[in-house]
C-alpha positions in Angstrom: -37.1 -179.6 -20.0 -35.0 -176.9 -18.4 -33.9 -179.7 -15.9 -32.2 -181.7 -18.6 -29.7 -179.4 -20.2 -27.3 -182.3 -20.9 -29.7 -183.7 -23.6 -28.9 -181.3 -26.3 -31.4 -179.9 -28.9 -31.6 -183.0 -31.1 -32.4 -185.4 -28.2 -34.8 -182.9 -26.7 -36.5 -182.5 -30.1 -36.7 -186.3 -30.5 -38.3 -186.7 -27.1 -40.9 -184.0 -27.7 -41.7 -185.4 -31.1 -42.2 -188.9 -29.6 -44.1 -188.0 -26.5 -45.7 -184.7 -27.4 -45.1 -182.6 -24.3 -42.4 -182.2 -21.6 -44.8 -183.4 -19.0 -45.3 -186.7 -20.9 -41.5 -187.1 -21.2 -41.0 -186.8 -17.5 -43.9 -189.1 -16.8 -42.7 -191.9 -19.2 -41.4 -195.2 -17.9 -37.9 -196.4 -18.6 -39.3 -198.9 -21.1 -41.1 -196.1 -23.0 -38.0 -193.9 -22.9 -35.8 -196.6 -24.3 -38.1 -196.9 -27.3 -36.8 -193.5 -28.5 -33.9 -194.2 -30.9 -30.4 -193.1 -29.9 -31.3 -192.3 -26.2 -28.4 -193.4 -24.0 -29.1 -195.3 -20.8 -27.6 -192.4 -18.8 -30.1 -190.0 -20.3 -33.0 -192.3 -19.4 -31.8 -192.4 -15.8 -31.4 -188.6 -15.8 -35.0 -188.2 -17.0 -36.4 -190.6 -14.4 -34.4 -188.8 -11.7 -35.6 -185.3 -12.7 -37.8 -183.6 -10.2 -40.5 -181.5 -12.0 -41.5 -179.9 -8.8 -38.1 -178.0 -8.8 -38.9 -176.2 -12.0 -40.6 -173.2 -10.4 -37.7 -172.7 -8.1 -35.2 -173.0 -10.9 -37.1 -170.4 -13.0 -37.5 -168.0 -10.0 -33.7 -168.2 -9.3 -33.0 -167.5 -13.0 -35.4 -164.5 -13.0 -33.7 -163.1 -9.9 -30.4 -163.3 -11.9 -31.9 -161.5 -14.8 -32.4 -164.6 -16.9 -35.4 -165.8 -18.9 -36.4 -169.1 -20.4 -37.8 -168.8 -23.9 -39.8 -171.6 -25.6 -41.4 -171.6 -29.1 -45.0 -171.0 -28.0 -43.8 -167.8 -26.3 -44.1 -164.6 -28.3 -40.6 -163.6 -27.2 -39.0 -166.7 -28.8 -37.1 -165.4 -31.9 -39.1 -166.0 -35.0 -35.9 -166.3 -37.1 -35.0 -169.5 -35.3 -38.4 -171.3 -35.5 -37.9 -172.7 -39.0 -34.1 -173.3 -39.3 -32.9 -176.9 -39.6 -32.6 -178.4 -36.1 -34.3 -175.4 -34.4 -33.7 -174.9 -30.7 -36.3 -176.4 -28.3 -35.6 -173.7 -25.7 -33.4 -170.7 -25.1 -32.0 -169.1 -22.0 -31.7 -165.3 -22.3 -30.1 -162.5 -20.3 -30.5 -158.9 -21.4 -32.6 -156.9 -23.7 -35.2 -159.3 -25.3 -36.6 -156.7 -27.7 -33.4 -157.0 -29.7 -34.7 -160.3 -31.0 -37.3 -158.5 -33.1 -34.8 -156.2 -34.9 -33.0 -156.8 -38.2 -29.6 -158.4 -37.5 -26.3 -159.1 -39.2 -23.9 -161.8 -38.0 -20.2 -160.7 -38.0 -17.8 -163.6 -37.5 -14.2 -164.3 -37.9 -10.9 -165.6 -36.6 -9.8 -165.8 -33.0 -6.2 -165.3 -34.1 -7.0 -162.3 -36.3 -4.8 -159.8 -38.0 -4.8 -156.0 -37.5 -6.5 -155.7 -40.9 -9.3 -158.1 -39.8 -9.8 -156.2 -36.5 -10.2 -152.9 -38.3 -12.6 -154.2 -40.8 -14.8 -156.1 -38.2 -14.9 -153.0 -36.0 -15.9 -150.6 -38.7 -18.6 -153.0 -40.1 -20.1 -153.3 -36.6 -20.0 -149.6 -36.2 -21.7 -148.9 -39.5 -24.3 -151.6 -38.9 -25.0 -150.2 -35.4 -25.4 -146.7 -36.7 -27.9 -147.9 -39.2 -30.0 -149.6 -36.5 -29.0 -153.1 -37.3 -28.3 -155.5 -34.4 -24.8 -157.2 -34.6 -24.8 -160.9 -33.7 -21.7 -162.9 -32.9 -20.4 -165.6 -30.6 -18.6 -163.8 -27.7 -15.4 -165.6 -28.4 -12.0 -163.9 -28.2 -10.9 -162.3 -31.4 -13.1 -160.9 -34.0 -16.4 -161.9 -32.2 -15.4 -159.7 -29.3 -14.3 -156.9 -31.7 -17.7 -156.9 -33.4 -19.6 -156.8 -30.1 -17.5 -153.9 -28.8 -17.7 -152.0 -32.0 -21.5 -152.1 -31.9 -21.6 -151.1 -28.2 -19.1 -148.3 -28.7 -21.3 -146.9 -31.5 -24.3 -146.8 -29.1 -25.8 -149.7 -31.1 -27.2 -153.1 -30.1 -25.7 -156.5 -30.1 -26.5 -160.2 -29.3 -24.0 -162.7 -28.1 -24.7 -166.4 -28.6 -23.0 -168.7 -26.1 -21.9 -172.4 -26.0 -22.4 -172.4 -22.2 -24.9 -170.9 -19.6 -25.7 -167.2 -20.0 -24.2 -166.7 -16.5 -20.8 -168.1 -17.4 -18.1 -165.6 -18.5 -16.2 -167.6 -21.1 -13.6 -166.8 -22.1 -12.4 -165.0 -19.0 -10.5 -162.4 -21.0 -13.9 -161.1 -22.2 -15.1 -160.4 -18.6 -15.5 -156.7 -19.2 -17.4 -157.3 -22.4 -19.7 -159.6 -20.6 -20.5 -157.0 -18.0 -21.3 -154.5 -20.8 -23.5 -157.1 -22.6 -25.5 -157.7 -19.3 -26.3 -154.0 -19.2 -26.5 -153.0 -22.9 -27.0 -156.1 -25.0 -28.5 -159.6 -25.0 -26.9 -163.1 -24.3 -28.6 -166.3 -25.6 -27.8 -170.0 -25.0 -29.4 -173.4 -25.4 -27.6 -174.4 -22.2 -29.1 -173.9 -18.7 -27.6 -171.5 -16.2 -24.4 -172.9 -14.7 -23.5 -175.1 -17.7 -19.8 -175.0 -18.3 -18.4 -174.7 -21.9 -17.4 -178.4 -22.0 -20.5 -180.0 -23.6 -19.5 -181.9 -26.8 -20.6 -180.1 -29.9 -21.8 -177.1 -28.0 -20.0 -174.5 -30.1 -20.9 -175.9 -33.6 -24.5 -175.9 -32.4 -24.1 -172.4 -31.2 -22.9 -171.4 -34.7 -26.2 -172.3 -36.3 -28.0 -170.0 -33.9 -25.6 -167.1 -34.8 -26.4 -167.4 -38.5 -30.0 -168.2 -37.9 -30.7 -165.0 -36.0 -29.3 -162.9 -38.8 -30.5 -162.0 -42.2 -26.9 -161.7 -43.4 -23.7 -163.4 -42.2 -20.4 -161.5 -42.9 -17.1 -163.4 -42.7 -14.2 -161.1 -42.0 -11.3 -163.5 -41.6 -11.2 -167.3 -41.4 -8.5 -169.9 -41.7 -9.4 -173.1 -43.6 -11.2 -175.6 -41.4 -12.0 -173.0 -38.6 -15.2 -172.8 -36.6 -16.1 -169.7 -38.6 -16.4 -171.9 -41.7 -19.0 -174.0 -39.8 -21.0 -170.8 -39.3 -20.9 -170.2 -43.1 -22.1 -173.8 -43.7 -25.0 -173.2 -41.3 -25.9 -169.9 -43.0 -26.0 -171.5 -46.4 -28.1 -174.4 -45.1 -30.5 -171.9 -43.6 -30.8 -170.0 -46.9 -29.1 -166.9 -45.4 -27.1 -164.4 -47.4 -23.3 -164.7 -46.9 -20.8 -161.9 -47.6 -17.1 -162.4 -47.5 -14.4 -159.8 -46.9 -11.4 -160.4 -49.2 -8.0 -160.7 -47.4 -4.3 -160.7 -48.2 -3.4 -163.8 -50.2 -0.4 -164.4 -48.0 -2.4 -164.3 -44.7 -3.2 -167.6 -43.1 -6.3 -166.1 -41.5 -7.7 -165.2 -45.0 -7.2 -168.5 -46.6 -10.7 -169.7 -45.8 -12.4 -166.5 -46.8 -10.4 -166.2 -50.1 -11.3 -169.8 -50.9 -15.0 -168.9 -50.4 -14.6 -166.1 -52.8 -12.9 -168.3 -55.4 -15.8 -170.7 -55.1 -18.3 -167.9 -55.9 -19.2 -166.3 -52.6 -20.3 -162.6 -52.7 -17.4 -160.2 -51.8 -18.0 -157.4 -49.3 -16.1 -154.4 -50.6 -17.8 -151.5 -48.7 -20.3 -151.0 -46.0 -23.0 -150.1 -48.4 -22.9 -153.6 -49.9 -24.2 -154.8 -46.5 -26.7 -152.0 -45.8 -28.3 -152.4 -49.3 -29.4 -155.9 -48.3 -31.3 -154.3 -45.4 -32.9 -151.6 -47.6 -31.0 -148.8 -45.8 -28.1 -146.5 -46.6 -25.1 -145.2 -44.9 -26.3 -143.0 -42.0 -25.5 -139.4 -41.8 -23.5 -137.7 -39.0 -25.9 -135.4 -37.2 -23.5 -132.4 -36.8 -22.4 -132.3 -40.5 -25.1 -134.2 -42.5 -22.3 -136.2 -44.2 -22.1 -140.0 -44.4 -20.4 -142.2 -41.8 -16.8 -143.2 -42.6 -16.4 -146.2 -45.0 -15.8 -149.5 -43.2 -12.4 -149.9 -45.1 -10.8 -147.1 -43.1 -8.5 -147.7 -40.2 -9.6 -146.4 -36.8 -7.2 -143.4 -37.2 -8.5 -142.6 -40.7 -12.1 -142.8 -39.4 -11.3 -140.3 -36.6 -9.8 -137.9 -39.1 -12.7 -138.4 -41.5 -15.1 -137.6 -38.7 -13.2 -134.4 -37.8 -13.0 -133.0 -41.4 -15.6 -130.5 -42.5 -17.0 -129.6 -45.9 -15.6 -126.1 -45.9 -12.0 -126.8 -44.9 -10.1 -127.2 -41.6 -6.4 -126.3 -40.9 -4.1 -129.2 -40.1 -3.2 -127.7 -36.7 -6.8 -127.6 -35.7 -7.3 -131.2 -37.0 -4.3 -132.5 -35.1 -5.7 -130.9 -31.9 -9.2 -132.3 -32.5 -8.1 -135.8 -33.4 -5.2 -136.0 -30.8 -2.4 -137.2 -33.1 0.9 -135.6 -34.2 0.8 -133.4 -37.3 3.2 -135.8 -39.1 0.9 -138.8 -38.6 -2.1 -136.6 -39.5 -0.5 -135.6 -42.8 0.2 -139.2 -43.7 -3.4 -140.1 -42.8 -4.8 -137.2 -44.9 -2.7 -138.4 -47.8 -4.3 -141.8 -47.6 -7.8 -140.2 -47.5 -6.8 -138.1 -50.5 -5.7 -141.2 -52.5 -9.0 -142.8 -51.6 -10.9 -139.8 -52.9 -12.4 -138.8 -49.5 -10.3 -135.7 -48.6 -9.0 -132.7 -50.6 -6.0 -130.5 -49.8 -6.7 -126.7 -50.0 -4.3 -123.8 -50.0 -2.8 -122.7 -46.7 -2.7 -126.1 -45.1 -6.4 -126.7 -45.0 -8.3 -129.9 -45.8 -11.9 -130.7 -46.5 -14.1 -133.7 -47.4 -14.8 -134.3 -51.0 -18.2 -134.4 -52.6 -17.9 -138.2 -52.7 -17.5 -138.3 -48.9 
């Protein structure tokens, strides 16, 4: 059925349920095809015009481009997607297929995000990646891209689910991220190679795959009525755990997430809330044996946290190690002190606290 990408998963599933096999669908007469409820005349003509003999050439061309076609009988087809409502009939993949066997978290959020949302999404992705958890998102601009980059920057693994062919870079501003994903991650789609991102309903259908691949879906920021909220609905329908990051009450991009919390969703207050669901803990930093920085820290705070030792470091040495002015460093250290993560010592030295 790789020849008929315009069908969509529901029509493909209906055809396979009615006829049993793809070969039987392609061999069916127009009268037999019209007996399938809801099948438009244009689709009937497309099926009759399909050339099964071109499938080997199509698959060979995809393989040369680093793409694979996954179908449910294949051992490589993700087990997590076999039993979700409206499961995919097929998947196109490009990248590291073994990632489909690893535990995964979906990190999703607004395209028009705040600085707060960016910092939280990145830190969550970094913490998950350091713990060996695959980060799943939708390769959209905004927090999707932030989550993917955070996982890659931490040396971790990530899966991007597309609403177009895996060879289509959409949106174009994520071109560099796509190039990194081709080499270091995995891209998945129900759409055949070359399919543009203009198929009706493509992105809502993509959202069910994002949540379906993951054991847990984390919502960082979402306006009311946004596509992120559709991912939440899919996760709940699939019986997946949903965690929600609280946001400022006056932020439009947190109205959806805060409403979810008001309705009883589980808040995500620190990274360990996420890792506990995977039966793991915050990873240690190899050179110091201490824990990784909490996901609530800003990128600058996280860098200072990483540079601090347990025995004490002078502010001048810290400023040199982190690469920021002493004044900014002192303000950052004050924030870490307030948070109980750093302690001031005599002589301008600072160290991590026992809590850190």
